[in-house]
C-alpha positions in Angstrom: 27.0 -40.2 -4.4 30.4 -38.5 -6.0 33.9 -39.7 -4.9 35.6 -36.7 -6.1 33.0 -33.7 -6.5 33.4 -32.3 -2.9 34.6 -29.1 -1.7 36.4 -29.9 1.0 38.9 -32.6 -1.2 39.0 -29.7 -4.1 39.9 -27.2 -1.7 43.7 -29.1 -0.7 45.1 -29.4 -4.4 46.7 -26.9 -6.2 47.8 -26.4 -9.6 51.2 -25.5 -11.4 50.3 -21.6 -12.7 50.5 -20.3 -9.2 49.5 -16.4 -8.4 52.9 -14.3 -7.2 50.8 -11.5 -6.1 47.1 -10.1 -5.4 46.2 -8.3 -6.7 49.2 -6.6 -8.5 48.0 -4.0 -10.8 45.3 -4.3 -13.8 44.7 -5.9 -16.8 44.4 -3.7 -20.4 41.0 -3.8 -19.7 41.2 -2.1 -16.2 39.9 -5.1 -14.1 42.1 -6.4 -11.0 45.0 -8.4 -12.5 46.9 -10.6 -10.4 50.7 -11.2 -11.6 51.6 -14.6 -11.9 55.0 -16.5 -10.9 57.8 -16.7 -13.3 57.2 -20.2 -14.7 53.5 -19.3 -14.6 53.8 -16.4 -16.6 56.3 -18.1 -19.1 54.4 -21.5 -19.2 51.0 -19.6 -20.3 52.9 -17.1 -22.5 54.9 -20.1 -24.3 52.0 -22.6 -25.2 49.9 -19.6 -27.2 53.0 -17.3 -28.5 52.7 -17.9 -32.5 56.5 -15.3 -32.2 56.8 -12.5 -34.3 52.9 -11.9 -34.5 51.1 -8.9 -32.8 47.6 -9.5 -30.5 45.2 -7.5 -29.9 46.8 -5.8 -26.6 50.8 -6.0 -27.2 52.6 -6.0 -30.0 55.3 -9.1 -31.3 58.5 -6.9 -30.4 57.0 -6.5 -27.2 55.8 -10.0 -26.5 58.8 -11.9 -28.0 61.0 -9.4 -25.9 59.0 -10.4 -22.4 59.6 -14.3 -24.0 62.8 -13.9 -24.1 63.3 -12.3 -20.8 61.0 -14.9 -19.2 63.4 -17.8 -20.4 66.6 -15.8 -19.2 65.2 -15.6 -15.9 63.7 -19.0 -15.5 66.8 -20.4 -17.4 69.2 -19.2 -14.4 66.6 -19.9 -11.1 65.6 -23.6 -12.9 67.6 -24.5 -15.9 66.3 -28.2 -15.6 62.9 -27.3 -15.5 63.3 -24.5 -18.6 64.7 -27.2 -20.8 62.0 -30.2 -19.9 59.3 -26.9 -21.0 61.3 -26.2 -24.3 61.0 -29.9 -25.1 57.9 -30.0 -24.5 56.7 -26.8 -26.7 58.5 -28.5 -29.3 57.2 -32.1 -29.2 54.0 -32.3 -27.2 52.8 -29.0 -27.6 54.2 -28.6 -31.7 55.0 -24.8 -31.0 58.1 -24.7 -33.5 59.4 -21.4 -33.3 58.8 -20.5 -29.5 61.0 -23.7 -29.1 63.9 -22.6 -31.3 63.8 -18.7 -29.7 63.5 -20.5 -26.2 66.6 -23.1 -26.6 68.7 -20.0 -28.2 67.7 -17.6 -25.0 68.2 -21.1 -22.8 72.0 -21.0 -23.6 72.4 -17.0 -24.0 71.6 -16.9 -20.5 73.7 -19.8 -19.8 77.2 -19.1 -21.3 76.3 -15.3 -20.2 76.0 -16.4 -16.1 79.2 -18.9 -16.9 77.3 -22.1 -16.3 78.3 -25.1 -18.2 76.5 -27.9 -19.5 72.8 -28.6 -20.6 72.9 -25.7 -23.2 74.3 -28.4 -26.4 71.7 -31.1 -25.3 69.0 -28.3 -25.3 69.3 -27.1 -28.9 69.6 -30.8 -29.7 66.6 -31.4 -28.2 64.2 -28.7 -30.2 65.1 -29.6 -33.4 63.3 -32.0 -34.7 62.7 -30.7 -38.6 65.7 -30.8 -40.9 65.1 -27.3 -41.8 64.9 -26.3 -38.2 68.9 -26.4 -37.6 68.8 -23.4 -40.2 66.0 -21.9 -38.6 67.9 -21.9 -35.1 71.5 -20.1 -36.5 69.4 -17.8 -38.2 67.5 -16.7 -34.7 71.2 -17.0 -33.4 72.9 -15.2 -36.3 70.3 -12.2 -36.3 70.2 -11.3 -32.2 73.9 -12.3 -31.0 76.2 -12.3 -34.3 78.5 -14.7 -36.2 80.1 -15.7 -33.5 79.1 -19.3 -32.4 79.9 -20.7 -29.1 80.5 -24.5 -28.9 77.4 -25.8 -27.6 75.6 -23.8 -30.6 77.8 -25.9 -32.7 77.5 -29.0 -30.7 73.7 -28.9 -30.7 73.4 -28.0 -34.0 75.7 -30.7 -35.5 74.1 -33.0 -33.3 70.5 -32.5 -35.1 72.5 -32.2 -38.7 73.8 -36.1 -37.9 69.8 -37.1 -37.5 68.1 -35.2 -39.9 70.0 -34.6 -42.6 69.4 -37.2 -45.7 68.5 -37.0 -49.4 64.3 -36.5 -49.1 65.6 -33.3 -46.1 67.5 -31.7 -48.5 64.9 -31.9 -51.1 62.2 -30.6 -49.4 64.2 -28.3 -47.1 67.3 -26.5 -48.6 65.8 -23.5 -50.4 67.0 -20.3 -52.1 64.9 -18.8 -50.3 66.5 -19.4 -47.0 69.6 -17.3 -45.8 70.9 -20.1 -43.7 71.2 -23.1 -45.7 72.3 -26.4 -45.5 75.6 -25.9 -47.0 75.8 -23.0 -44.5 74.8 -24.6 -41.4 77.7 -27.3 -42.1 80.2 -24.3 -42.7 79.2 -23.2 -39.4 79.3 -26.3 -37.2 81.4 -28.6 -38.8 79.2 -31.8 -38.3 81.0 -35.2 -38.6 78.9 -37.6 -40.8 77.0 -40.4 -38.9 78.9 -44.1 -38.1 75.8 -45.9 -39.5 74.8 -43.3 -42.1 77.8 -44.2 -44.8 76.2 -42.1 -47.3 76.1 -38.9 -45.2 79.9 -37.6 -46.1 78.7 -37.9 -49.5 75.3 -35.8 -49.0 77.1 -33.1 -47.1 80.1 -32.3 -49.7 77.3 -31.9 -52.5 75.1 -29.7 -50.1 78.3 -27.5 -49.8 78.8 -27.5 -53.4 75.2 -27.0 -54.3 75.3 -23.7 -51.9 78.6 -22.8 -53.5 77.4 -23.7 -57.3 79.6 -26.0 -57.5 79.0 -27.8 -61.0 80.1 -31.5 -59.4 78.1 -34.4 -60.2 75.9 -35.8 -57.9 77.7 -39.5 -56.4 76.2 -42.4 -57.1 75.1 -43.5 -54.0 72.5 -40.5 -53.7 70.3 -41.8 -55.7 67.0 -40.3 -55.0 68.7 -36.8 -56.0 70.0 -38.1 -58.8 66.7 -39.7 -59.7 65.9 -36.2 -59.4 68.1 -34.9 -61.0 67.0 -36.5 -64.3 63.5 -35.6 -63.6 64.4 -32.0 -63.7 66.4 -32.5 -67.6 63.3 -33.7 -69.4 62.2 -30.9 -71.5 59.1 -28.6 -70.4 56.8 -30.0 -73.2 56.7 -33.9 -72.5 57.1 -33.6 -68.9 53.3 -34.0 -68.3 53.1 -37.0 -71.3 56.3 -39.1 -70.6 55.8 -39.3 -66.7 51.5 -39.7 -66.2 50.5 -41.9 -69.0 50.7 -44.6 -66.6 49.9 -44.3 -63.3 51.7 -46.2 -61.0 54.5 -45.1 -63.2 54.0 -41.8 -61.9 53.8 -42.7 -58.3 57.1 -44.8 -58.3 58.8 -42.1 -60.3 57.9 -39.3 -58.0 58.6 -41.1 -54.6 62.1 -42.5 -56.1 62.9 -38.7 -56.9 61.5 -37.1 -53.3 59.3 -34.7 -55.4 56.9 -33.0 -53.3 54.0 -31.7 -54.0 55.1 -28.0 -54.1 58.2 -28.9 -56.5 55.4 -30.9 -59.0 53.8 -27.7 -59.6 56.4 -26.1 -60.0 57.9 -28.5 -62.6 55.0 -29.4 -64.4 54.9 -25.4 -65.5 50.9 -26.3 -65.7 47.7 -26.9 -64.1 48.0 -29.8 -61.4 45.5 -32.0 -63.0 43.5 -35.5 -60.8 45.9 -37.4 -62.7 48.9 -35.7 -60.8 47.5 -35.3 -57.9 46.6 -39.0 -57.4 50.0 -40.1 -58.4 51.4 -37.9 -55.3 48.8 -38.5 -53.1 50.2 -42.0 -51.8 53.4 -40.4 -50.4 52.0 -37.1 -49.4 52.3 -36.3 -45.2 49.3 -35.4 -43.2 49.9 -32.1 -43.1 50.0 -31.7 -47.1 46.8 -33.9 -47.3 45.2 -31.3 -44.7 46.2 -28.4 -46.7 45.3 -29.9 -50.1 41.3 -31.3 -49.5 40.1 -27.4 -50.8 42.9 -28.4 -54.4 42.3 -32.3 -54.4 38.3 -31.4 -54.8 39.2 -28.4 -57.7 41.3 -30.6 -59.7 38.4 -33.6 -59.6 40.6 -36.2 -57.7 38.3 -39.4 -57.7 35.9 -40.6 -55.2 38.1 -43.9 -54.1 41.5 -41.8 -53.9 39.1 -39.4 -52.0 38.4 -42.2 -49.6 41.8 -43.3 -48.8 42.7 -39.5 -48.1 39.6 -39.6 -45.6 40.8 -42.6 -44.1 44.3 -41.2 -43.3 43.2 -37.6 -42.1 40.8 -40.0 -39.9 43.4 -42.5 -38.4 44.1 -41.9 -35.0 47.5 -43.0 -34.8 48.1 -40.7 -37.8 46.5 -37.7 -35.8 48.3 -38.7 -32.6 52.1 -38.7 -34.9 51.2 -35.8 -37.2 50.6 -33.2 -33.8 48.3 -31.2 -35.5 46.4 -28.7 -33.4 42.9 -28.8 -33.4 42.1 -25.3 -34.8 43.6 -27.2 -37.8 41.1 -29.5 -38.3 38.9 -26.5 -38.1 41.1 -24.3 -40.6 40.6 -27.0 -43.3 37.1 -28.2 -43.1 35.8 -23.8 -44.0 38.7 -23.6 -46.7 37.2 -27.4 -48.4 33.4 -27.4 -47.2 33.0 -30.9 -50.0 30.9 -33.4 -47.7 33.3 -36.2 -48.5 36.1 -34.3 -46.1 33.7 -33.6 -43.1 33.2 -37.0 -41.7 36.8 -37.5 -41.8 37.7 -33.9 -40.5 35.1 -34.4 -37.3 36.7 -37.9 -36.7 40.1 -36.6 -36.6 39.5 -33.4 -34.5 37.6 -35.7 -31.8 41.0 -38.1 -32.0 43.0 -34.7 -31.4 40.7 -33.4 -28.3 41.2 -37.4 -26.6 41.8 -36.0 -23.8 38.8 -33.8 -22.6 37.5 -35.2 -19.9 33.8 -36.7 -19.1 32.9 -34.4 -16.3 30.6 -35.2 -13.7 27.4 -32.9 -12.0 26.7 -29.0 -13.9 29.0 -27.8 -15.7 29.4 -23.9 -16.5 31.4 -22.9 -19.6 31.7 -19.4 -20.6 33.4 -18.6 -23.9 34.7 -14.6 -24.0 33.8 -13.9 -27.5 35.0 -9.7 -27.6 36.9 -7.7 -29.6 40.3 -8.9 -28.2 39.7 -12.1 -29.0 38.9 -11.7 -32.4 42.8 -11.7 -33.1 44.3 -13.7 -35.9 46.8 -16.0 -34.1 49.3 -15.7 -37.3 49.5 -12.3 -40.2 49.3 -15.4 -42.5 46.3 -17.5 -41.3 42.6 -17.0 -40.6 42.0 -18.8 -37.1 40.9 -16.3 -34.5 41.4 -17.1 -30.8 37.7 -17.0 -30.0 37.9 -20.0 -32.6 40.0 -22.1 -30.7 37.9 -20.7 -27.4 34.4 -22.0 -28.8 36.4 -25.1 -30.3 37.5 -26.0 -27.0 34.6 -24.8 -25.0 32.2 -26.7 -27.3 34.2 -29.7 -26.9 34.5 -29.8 -22.8 30.7 -28.9 -22.9 29.6 -31.9 -25.4 31.3 -34.2 -22.2 29.9 -33.0 -19.0 26.7 -34.6 -17.6 25.1 -31.5 -17.4 25.6 -28.2 -19.0 25.1 -24.5 -19.3 27.1 -22.8 -22.3 27.7 -19.1 -23.0 29.4 -16.5 -24.9 29.7 -13.3 -23.4 31.8 -9.7 -23.8 29.9 -7.0 -22.0 26.6 -8.8 -22.5 26.3 -12.6 -23.0 23.9 -14.9 -25.0 23.3 -18.4 -24.1 24.3 -21.1 -26.9 22.0 -24.1 -27.4 24.3 -27.1 -27.1 22.4 -30.1 -29.2 22.8 -33.5 -28.4 24.3 -35.2 -30.7 25.9 -32.5 -33.6 28.9 -32.5 -34.8 31.6 -30.2 -32.9 32.7 -28.6 -36.6 29.1 -28.1 -37.3 28.5 -26.6 -33.5 31.7 -24.5 -34.4 30.3 -23.2 -37.3 26.6 -22.5 -36.0 28.2 -20.6 -33.4 30.3 -18.4 -35.6 26.9 -18.2 -38.1 23.7 -17.5 -35.2 25.6 -14.8 -33.9 27.4 -15.6 -31.0 30.3 -13.4 -31.3 29.6 -10.5 -29.1 31.4 -7.6 -29.7 33.2 -4.4 -27.6 34.3 -4.7 -24.1 34.9 -7.6 -21.7 33.2 -8.3 -18.4 33.7 -11.6 -16.8 32.8 -11.3 -13.7 29.1 -10.1 -15.3 28.8 -13.3 -17.0 30.4 -15.4 -14.0 27.4 -13.5 -11.9 24.3 -13.6 -14.7 24.5 -17.3 -15.2 25.9 -18.9 -12.5 23.1 -21.3 -10.9 24.5 -23.5 -8.3 27.2 -24.8 -10.6 29.7 -27.3 -9.3 32.3 -25.6 -11.3 32.7 -22.6 -13.7 35.5 -22.9 -16.8 36.0 -19.3 -19.1 37.9 -19.4 -21.7 39.2 -16.1 -22.2 42.3 -14.0 -22.9 41.9 -12.8 -18.9 41.8 -9.2 -20.0 38.7 -8.3 -18.3 37.0 -5.0 -16.9 34.7 -4.5 -14.3 34.9 -6.2 -10.7 37.1 -9.2 -9.0 36.3 -12.8 -11.2 36.8 -15.0 -8.9 35.2 -12.7 -6.2 32.3 -13.3 -8.6 31.9 -16.6 -7.3 31.9 -18.9 -3.5 35.1 -19.8 -2.7 33.8 -23.7 -2.4 33.3 -23.7 -6.7 36.3 -23.8 -8.6 36.9 -21.9 -11.1 39.0 -22.7 -14.1 40.4 -20.4 -16.5 41.9 -21.6 -19.6 44.4 -18.4 -20.7 44.7 -18.2 -24.7 46.9 -15.4 -24.6 49.6 -15.3 -22.7 49.4 -11.5 -21.3 51.3 -10.6 -18.1 48.4 -10.1 -15.9 45.3 -13.0 -15.0 41.8 -12.0 -13.9 41.9 -14.0 -10.7 44.1 -15.6 -8.5 45.6 -19.2 -9.3 47.2 -22.1 -7.9 44.7 -23.0 -5.3 41.4 -21.8 -3.0 39.8 -23.2 -6.0 40.7 -20.6 -8.5 43.5 -22.3 -11.4 44.5 -21.4 -14.5 46.5 -23.2 -17.6 46.2 -22.7 -20.9 47.8 -24.0 -24.4 46.4 -25.2 -27.8 45.6 -28.4 -27.6 44.0 -30.5 -25.1 46.4 -31.8 -22.8 45.6 -28.9 -20.4 42.0 -30.9 -19.8 43.9 -33.1 -17.7 44.2 -30.7 -14.9 40.7 -30.9 -14.2 40.1 -34.5 -13.1 43.2 -34.5 -11.3 42.0 -31.4 -9.3 38.9 -32.7 -8.7 40.3 -35.7 -7.5 42.1 -33.9 -5.1 45.5 -34.6 -6.6 48.1 -32.1 -7.7 48.1 -30.8 -11.4 51.9 -30.3 -12.1 53.5 -29.2 -15.4 52.9 -31.3 -18.2 56.1 -32.3 -19.3 
């Protein structure tokens, strides 16, 4: 007998994303649309917004304006909640740009309202990488001019003291950026950290670089001096001077803080196996993930490839990397070599550790209509339906009994094969034609496939036509909507009475289902 999967336990549970009015308009496709509370609308938009990117129904400018307005409104209504959201976006959700923009708009709203406190700490909390102080200042300067308020200066200065070191300068201080390290220092005037005696000299050198002053690198900045010596080698003998001895190559490149991008430009020639094998031990997780195809092309040895695969599949490294699950799908598609497949499958599994085991019968519906075919970024190939399929199959694989279908105006049942690797299942979904086409009738898909299931999970952008989605199910059956786009209106009520919406590009929201079915309230994940 089930302890938790009972109607009377579920009906008392509430989730964080609440419906404000029922219904208050129409979705972009014409179905009844439900407006979320300001917090709910901001959350669903924030966890799916790549900033500056067009979506199927909403331009990048309109989307960003709505995001900024929601940040400002929620900042005035509940600054503590908004500050927690922004920190969570940058850390657990790993949505860098949304967090930086949000911190600026948070500060602007507080200053305009004459409110003191919190802004400095909020800005500091979202700056986790050494290029981000410049990014945040560039957004402020573009949006609000060169006058920097004290909370902005102090928050950025706090981050600079944490983040600026020699390796950061080598990696992130680029003439391609309008706001360089030296500009940041000129704008916010940070004092060097007391526990970093070399930082004052680093700041002085960054300013010299920015203003093209030909001064010697201080002796204490050993990494920068080693790099300058490497760069000074004549172009002809560079490869011969360094890569004849593998151990010398590894230690020299590491000591000089040479990234793979820097080495590629420095060699002025192909990156062969010797070069990659010298770089791989000091490369970060994301750099490895991005270069699997290059490793194959260069002919990196099987023994070194095995070391890379071990790092990719290590659960602790996956957790520390905070890679979105779709990154592993992207790497799998870019590097078809069999020697990476198992490692990427394991890594994807680790990144989906929060997916629960669901008892009873579950219906999983994946929206693969044209609007879900839009890419997350103009520079990427991953689409919203890619994310929907990854999450849908991952959830289905852990259900006791499950039915899975792809839908738009019509629908197709997906044959979930026991023991099949998740990445292979996602690719089979694509190659076997489960992408349907124009139109989105979610209510019809629910009515077609619902057969006394214990719950229904829909992965969608919620922009449906036809009738009310929530009304297509008995009130006693939980409907969980995983929102992957963050448009203003949703396709069903949310927050209580077995109708719940959540969203995001990580596995964190899956925990909501278990809480709700245990009769507990599912609060914000931060």
